[in-house]
Each structure stands twice: as C-alpha cells, then as structure tokens.
C-alpha positions in Angstrom: -41.0 -55.7 1.5 -39.4 -56.6 4.6 -38.2 -60.1 5.9 -41.2 -61.1 7.7 -43.2 -60.9 4.0 -40.5 -62.9 2.3 -40.4 -65.6 4.8 -44.6 -65.5 4.7 -44.2 -65.8 0.4 -41.9 -68.5 0.4 -44.6 -70.3 3.3 -47.4 -69.8 1.2 -45.7 -70.7 -2.0 -44.6 -74.2 -0.5 -48.2 -74.5 0.7 -49.7 -73.9 -3.3 -46.6 -76.7 -4.3 -48.5 -78.9 -1.8 -51.9 -78.8 -2.2 -52.0 -77.4 -6.5 -49.8 -79.9 -7.7 -52.8 -81.4 -10.5 -51.5 -80.6 -13.6 -55.2 -78.8 -14.0 -53.2 -76.0 -12.4 -50.2 -75.7 -14.4 -50.9 -72.2 -15.1 -51.5 -71.5 -11.2 -48.1 -72.9 -10.7 -46.5 -70.9 -13.3 -47.4 -68.1 -11.9 -46.3 -69.3 -8.4 -42.9 -70.5 -9.8 -42.0 -66.7 -11.5 -43.2 -65.3 -8.5 -40.7 -67.5 -6.3 -38.0 -66.5 -9.0 -38.7 -63.2 -8.5 -38.7 -63.3 -5.7 -35.2 -65.2 -5.0 -34.4 -62.6 -7.8 -35.2 -59.9 -5.1 -33.6 -61.9 -2.2 -30.4 -61.9 -4.5 -30.4 -58.3 -5.3 -31.0 -57.7 -1.8 -28.1 -60.2 -0.6 -25.9 -58.3 -3.3 -26.7 -54.9 -2.0 -26.2 -56.1 1.4 -22.9 -58.2 0.7 -22.2 -54.3 -1.1 -23.4 -52.3 1.3 -21.1 -54.5 3.5 -18.5 -54.4 1.5 -18.7 -50.5 1.4 -19.0 -50.4 5.1 -16.2 -52.6 5.4 -14.0 -50.3 3.1 -15.4 -47.4 4.9 -14.3 -49.1 7.8 -10.7 -49.9 6.7 -10.6 -46.6 4.7 -11.0 -45.3 8.6 -8.7 -47.4 9.9 -6.5 -46.4 7.3 -6.5 -43.2 7.9 -6.6 -44.1 11.9 -3.4 -46.2 11.2 -2.2 -43.5 8.8 -2.4 -40.8 11.5 -1.3 -43.4 14.4 2.1 -43.9 11.7 2.4 -40.4 10.8 1.8 -39.9 15.1 4.2 -42.7 16.2 6.9 -40.8 13.6 6.4 -37.6 15.0 6.9 -39.7 19.0 9.7 -42.3 17.9 11.5 -38.9 15.8 11.4 -36.9 19.2 12.3 -40.1 20.9 15.4 -40.4 18.9 16.3 -36.2 19.7 15.6 -37.2 22.8 17.5 -40.0 23.1 20.3 -38.1 21.3 20.5 -35.5 23.9 20.2 -38.0 26.6 22.9 -40.0 25.2 25.1 -36.7 24.3 23.7 -35.4 27.8 24.8 -38.7 28.9 28.3 -38.4 28.0 28.7 -35.0 29.3 28.2 -36.3 32.9 30.3 -39.1 32.0 33.1 -37.0 31.3 31.8 -34.3 34.1 32.0 -37.2 36.5 35.3 -38.0 34.8 36.3 -34.6 35.6 35.0 -34.7 38.8 36.7 -37.8 39.6 40.5 -36.4 38.7 39.6 -32.9 41.1 38.4 -35.3 43.5 41.6 -37.3 43.5 43.4 -34.3 43.4 41.7 -32.9 46.1 41.9 -35.7 48.4 45.9 -35.4 47.2 45.6 -31.9 48.7 43.3 -32.8 51.9 46.4 -35.3 52.7 49.1 -32.9 51.7 47.0 -29.7 53.6 46.8 -33.0 56.7 50.5 -34.0 56.4 51.0 -29.8 56.6 48.9 -29.3 59.5 50.3 -31.8 61.5 53.4 -30.5 60.9 52.6 -26.6 61.5 51.1 -28.5 65.2 54.7 -29.8 65.5 56.1 -26.8 64.9 53.9 -24.7 67.1 55.1 -27.3 69.8 58.4 -26.8 69.3 58.7 -23.0 68.9 56.2 -22.7 71.9 59.0 -25.1 74.0 61.2 -22.2 72.3 59.6 -19.8 73.2 59.5 -21.0 76.8 63.4 -22.3 77.1 63.6 -18.2 75.2 62.0 -17.2 78.1 63.8 -19.1 81.1 67.3 -18.2 78.9 66.6 -14.1 78.8 65.7 -14.4 82.4 69.2 -16.0 83.2 70.7 -13.7 81.1 69.0 -10.5 82.2 69.5 -12.1 86.0 73.6 -13.1 84.7 73.8 -9.8 83.1 72.6 -7.9 86.2 75.3 -9.4 88.1 78.2 -8.6 85.8 77.2 -4.9 85.7 76.5 -4.5 89.6 79.9 -6.4 89.8 81.5 -3.9 87.7 79.6 -0.5 87.7 79.0 -1.0 91.6 75.1 -0.5 90.8 72.4 -2.8 89.6 71.2 -1.6 85.8 67.6 0.3 85.6 66.1 -1.8 82.6 64.1 0.9 80.7 63.4 1.7 76.7 66.5 3.8 76.7 68.6 1.6 78.9 68.5 -1.7 77.5 70.6 -5.2 77.4 73.1 -3.9 74.8 73.8 -0.9 76.3 74.3 -2.7 79.5 76.8 -5.0 77.8 77.9 -1.5 75.7 79.6 -0.1 79.1 81.1 -3.1 80.8 82.9 -3.8 77.7 84.0 -0.2 77.9 85.2 -0.3 81.9 86.4 -4.0 81.0 88.7 -2.0 78.0 89.9 0.1 80.9 90.6 -2.3 83.6 92.4 -4.1 81.0 94.4 -0.9 79.9 95.6 -0.5 83.3 96.1 -4.1 83.8 99.0 -3.7 81.0 100.0 -0.9 82.7 100.2 -2.2 85.8 101.8 -5.7 84.2 104.6 -3.4 82.9 105.0 -1.7 86.4 105.7 -5.1 88.2 108.4 -5.8 85.5 110.2 -3.0 85.7 110.5 -3.0 89.4 110.8 -6.5 89.4 114.1 -5.3 86.6 114.8 -3.1 89.7 114.8 -5.2 92.6 117.4 -7.7 90.7 119.7 -4.8 90.0 118.9 -3.8 93.8 119.8 -7.0 94.6 122.9 -7.4 93.0 125.9 -4.8 94.3 127.4 -1.9 92.0 131.5 -3.4 91.3 133.6 -1.4 91.8 137.7 -1.3 90.5 139.9 -1.5 93.9 143.5 0.5 94.7 146.3 -0.8 96.1 146.2 1.5 98.9 149.5 3.2 98.1 147.6 6.3 96.0 150.4 8.9 94.1 148.5 11.8 92.8 146.7 10.6 90.0 145.9 7.2 92.2 144.3 9.7 95.1 142.2 11.3 92.2 141.1 8.1 90.8 139.9 7.3 94.1 138.2 10.1 94.9 136.3 8.9 91.6 135.3 5.8 93.3 134.2 7.2 96.2 131.9 10.1 94.4 130.5 7.3 91.8 129.7 5.1 95.2 127.3 8.1 96.8 126.0 8.8 92.8 125.0 5.2 93.0 123.4 4.5 96.6 121.5 7.9 96.2 120.0 5.9 93.2 118.9 2.9 95.9 121.5 0.2 95.1 123.8 -1.5 96.6 128.0 -0.7 96.3 130.0 -4.0 97.0 130.8 -3.7 100.6 127.4 -2.2 101.6 125.3 -4.2 104.4 
C-alpha cells in the first residue's frame, strides 16, 4: 500500500468519526478504530522498516566510509612512509650536499690561494723576463763591445784582424794573444837583464882601472914589473875599459 492510500484512509476515518458519532453506530466505529490501529501499526512497522533500512543504509555507508577511510589511511600511511623515506633520503642528500659544499668551499679557498700565488708568480716571472730581456740586450751590447775590443787587441798583437768562425772563437783568439804576450814577457825579461848588464858595464867603463905606479928608477925586477903593468893595460883597453890617464 502506497503513502497515498494511507493518507486517503486517514481522511476517510476522520470523516467517519465526524459523521458516525451515534452510539448506535458503535460497532461500525470499532471497526474503523481497529482499522485505524492496524493502519497505525502498519505505519509504525513501515516506519521501523524505513528506519532499519535507513540504519542499514547508514551502516553500509559507514562501513563503506570506514573501508574507504581504512584504505585512505593505508594509502596515507604508505604515502607518509614513502615521504619519510624520501625525507630521510633528502636529509642524507642535504647532508651530503652540505658536506660537498664545505669541501668545495675549502677547495675554492685553496684554489683562490693558488690563483693568488700563481698571479704573484706570474708577475715575478714577467719582471724576471723583462730583466732577462734587458740583460740579454746588455749582454749583446757587452758582447759586441768585447768582440770589438778583442778584435782590436788581436789586430794590435798579431798584426791582422781575426777571422771568426766555428773553429776560431773568442777563446782561441785570447789563447793566441796570451801566448804572444808570454813570449813578449820572456823577451822583455831578457831585455831587462841585458840592459842591467850594459849599465853595469858602462859603470865599469866610466871608472878607469887604477894600476900601481913605479918610482921611475927601475932595477931588473922593477923593469919586469913595469912591463907586466903595460901588458895589463893593453889587455884592459882591448876589453873596452879605460885606464887611469886615458882620455
């Protein structure tokens, strides 16, 4: 029986109560009252059934919601576990990254120090190169000056300019000059000795030789002595010396 039939019966029962209130219609009223009670009981049962059905539906909904919540909780737990693992992994990666950053910072400081030292060394090398270039220019000038001086010295000693080649270097020219100079020094020593000897001889020649004199009255012995002195004067004069009384 639908809700519309129930409502129609209710209206009919109310109409009968209003029109059949005569005690003579008591039997008919009891029938309608009993029918109304039955109708109330049916409505109560239907209400209970509907409530039970709603409760069953609610239980199913709750059960389904519980299962969904359980599944969602499991998913959330899995997600949280995965996030926890990822968080731990990210934390480990973060610590590794921080450690790597610290290492790179130290390396950077070392590299910066090396770069500064290298820059200083480069500056020093540039200065040294500039000094060497200046020294090279100075050495070239000194070499040219030495070559010119050695050329003049060789020409003065040997009488001709040297012919430089791979077989005749500065060292060879200096060796020849030193050899000739040594010969000159030896000759100079001889010349000095000769000059000293000449000076000695000239000094002797400047002082006439003094011989003993006789008194002019000779005996045989004195005559022989006079002859010996005359012979000695001759020998002395022949040697290039002067005797007393010579002009």
